[in-house]
N, C-alpha and C positions, 0 to 999 in steps of 0.2 A: 504492501499499499504506501503509494508517494505522497499524499497527502492524508493526514490524520482529518478523524471528525474536530471539531471545534471544539466542542466538551472534553473532549482527550487532553486536547491543547491545553486548556484551562484549569485541568486536573494536571496534565503534568507537569504544569509549571508551578504547581501549590506542592507540589510534592518535593520536587526539587528545591525549593525555599525553605521547606521543613527537614530535611534530608541535610541540606548545609550545613545545619545546626549539631547536626551527630554525623558528625564524618570524621569526627577526630574522638572518639573513643575507643574503650581498650581491645573492645571487639564490635565491630561498625556492620550488624545485621539487625535488617527488620524482616518482620511478617508483612504480610499482606493486611493484615485485622488491625495490626496496633499502627499502624498509618494512616488505615478510614479512619477509626476512633480518634486519634490526633486530627484529622482534619475534618472528623467530623461526617465522615461517608458512606455510602454504602463499599463494603471491603470487593464484596461482585465489582466493581468497576473499577476496584484499584487495578485486580489480577486481570478482570479483560484490558487497562490498559497496558500491561507493562505485555501483556502478551502480545499487542500490535508493535510493540519493541522487538518482539522475538528474546523477551529475558524470561528467563522462569531462576526461582527459588529452591531453596532445599528446602525436604519438606522439617528436616530436624534443625535449622539454623534459622532459615527465611532467605531474605537475598542480602548480601554482599554492598553496605552502604554505598562504598565508593564508589565501584564497578557502575550500582545504579545511576547516582549520577554524574554517572561516564555516558552514559548506552542514551540517559535523558537529554543531558545539553548535546552530545553528538546531536538525536535525531531533531532537538530544536533549533538548532544553529547558532547555539548560541555559545563556542568558542573562541568566536574573533573578537564576541563584543559590537553593537549598533549604539552609531552615533545620533541621538536625541536631540531637538529645542523644545524649551518651552513660549511659546506665545500667549503674552498678554504676563506679568506677575503682579495681580492683584494677591484675594484673600484666595482663591483657588490654585494658582498657581506656585504661589508660596508650599501650599500644600503638595500639590503634586514635585517639586521637588523635594523639602523633606525628603519621602516619600522615597523619591528614587535615589540620593545622597546617603540613604538608611540602613535599606534593603540591600539583602542578597539581589541585585538584577544584573545582567550581561547589557542592559540598554543604561549610557550612560549619556545624559547632561550634560556639550561643549556647552551650549550659548540660551543665555532667556533675552527676550527680546519683550520690549518697551515704552512703552511714549511717555512717564512720568520721572519726571525731572530727582525724583525723589530715589529715585531704583536705578536710574542708565549711571553707567563710568564705574560702578559698583560691583563687588564681589560676594556672592551667593554660595556656599557649602564648596568657596572656589570658584565655583564660575561665574564665570562674567555677564554683566548683565549691557548689553547694547539699545542699541536708540532704533527705530525701525527703521530706520533709513539704512542700514548695514546689512538687511538682513541678507541680502543678496550674495555680496562679498563673505559674512563670515559661513553661508549656508556652506556656498563653495571650498571654501578652504576650507573647512572642517571638517570637510565631506559626512555632511551630515543626513541620512533619506529616512529620518522618524519626527515626526513633528505631535506635541503638543497641545491644542489650540484651546486657550483655559479663558478667553475672550470675545468676546463678538462685538465689532462696532458698530455704525450702521451701517457699509460693506464689508460685510464679513465673505463674499463671492470674491470680491477683489484679492484678497489677503489670500484664499482655498488656491485662488486662481497659480497665484506668483509663488506661492509653496509647489504646485504640483511643474511648474514652467522653469521653476532651480531643482528639480527631483528626488525632489520627493516622494516617498513610495510608501506609504502608512503615516494616518495620523490619526490623531486617539481626539474626541471629541469632546470635553468636559462641560460644552456652552449646549443650551436649552436647542440652540438655530440645527434645525437640517440641515446636512451637506449633502451635496447631488456630485461626488464623485466618479472620475472614469473607472472605469474595471481594471484597469493596471496599479488601480491608488487603492491597496484596502484602507478599510475606514470600521476603528471599533468607536462607538456612543458608549456615554456613559452618565445617564441625565437621572441626577440626585435627588432633584424632585417627584419624580412618579417612583424610583426607588422607595423615596421615605412615604407616600402613598400606598405601594405595593405590600411597607412592614405594617403601615396601621392596620391595613384590611386583614390583612393575614395574621398577624398575631393576635394570637389564639381563638382561630376558628376555627384549626384541623388538631384534633388530641394529639401527642405525641410534636407537634411544631417544633421544630429548630434540633432533636435529633440527627437526624438526616435530612443534609442537604447538599446544595448543587450536585444531584445528582442527573 
């Protein structure tokens, strides 16, 4: 299988982040049921995901954590790391930078772009913040291919078209604006307001809600 299902990629990313915290144990082995319990997901999904990678564990000791990290890293193409930028540095942009800067992720933020004089020409987590006028120059110089879109101005289409023209191949949209992208640019959207409404609606609706998630 050349392309993994979207949900499998999501779970593999979560497995990798969790396993990186256990790789330096004296005997770094883990059972699928234990990994599932830590992430509060169904163990069946863990076993199926790892089977898609061609990984098999031992009945007596489980999976070799270091080997598992290596296999997942290779499959998700995380070895070389990806260069990304943040467009807009308000509250959402700052939260996104803190997450990327402090977590175990192969995606590295190389630049921040903002229009506020309070942020421009300063560094945050050692990442420089540039004015919007320098987007073309910096993206080309830093070989940036991913963008985190956190603030939409009066003409978000113009900014998105510029990013695409500069070679951006993936956009994480953290704004409520619906983006229309060409097929060769991957779009991942997260609408926080909709997520909170779902949280308010579904919390307490189902018996055992919250025990097994992300299935």
